N, C-alpha and C positions, 0 to 999 in steps of 0.2 A: 503493499499499498504506499503512495505517494504523501509522503508528509511534506504538505503544499507550503507551509508557512518556513518550515525551514530550509527549502528550494530556495524560496522569494527572499529570504535574508542572504544567501549565499551569493545572489547575482546583483553585482553592481549597476549601478544606475549608466545609461549612455553617457550622462554627464561626467559621471565618478571616473568612467573608461577612457572619456577624450581626455579628462585634466592629469590623468596618470599617463597617459601617451607622450601627451606635450610636456610635460614635468619631467618624465624619462629621456624623452628623445632631445631635451636640453643640455643633456650632459654624454647619452651615448646612443648609437644608432643601434634598433632593435627590430628583429622581425616578431611581429606581433600575432601570438596564436590564441584561442580561447584559455589554453592551459597558462600560457605566460602572463596572461593579465590576472588571472586568478594570483599566481606565485606573487606578481609584481604588489598585490593591492593585499596581500597577507591573507588572503582567504582560502588557499590551498588547504591549510588543513584542515580547515571546515568542511570542504568540498571532499577531503578523502576519507572522511567520516560518516558519508552520505553512503546510501545504496547503489549498487550499479545502476539501476534505474532513474535515481534521484541526481547522480552525478552526469548522465548523459543529457538531462534535461537544462542543468544548469550549462555545461557546454554547447549544447545547441544556442540558448538563450542569448552568451553571450559573443557567439559566434553570429548570430543576427543582428547583432548590435554593430559588429565588426564589419559585417557587411554591407548594412546601412551608412556604414561611414565610406565605405570604398564608391557606395552610388554617389554621395555627395561630394566625392573628391578629398576627401581629409585622409585616406588609406586606400593604397593600390594592391590589388589584392596577387598573389603571386600564384603562377602556374602550376609548380609540383607543391602537393602535400609536404608539410614539416613536419619532425618528429622532435620538436623542443620542449614539446610542455606535456600534452597527455597524449600519446600515442600520434599516428597522424593525422593533423588537423590542417585546416585552410591556415596559410598565412598571409602576411600583410605588412606592407611598410608604411610608414607614416609619411604623406605629402605636407609639407611644411607650407603656409599661406607666403603667396608671393609679398614682397615689398610695398607696404602702401595698402596691400588690402585688408589689414589684419581688424 
């Protein structure tokens, strides 16, 4: 049985994810995956404690947020799956705003 409140608490908001990406990218370039977002936002331990089905839901939700950022030009999706977070996941690169359009 899916514990919806616990799953919801493990998923950062899109604003929190974007803030994390921008803040991190100011220091180093990273390939972003759902697993990476959860690790960098210190939510990974909470996610590891979830059941398999609940973990999949969390990862899919975070990936959906990353996909939305790709559609709006904030991220660029990589062609090959990345295995740096949680198995083979969609990877994304941050696209910084052009000077003067911030």
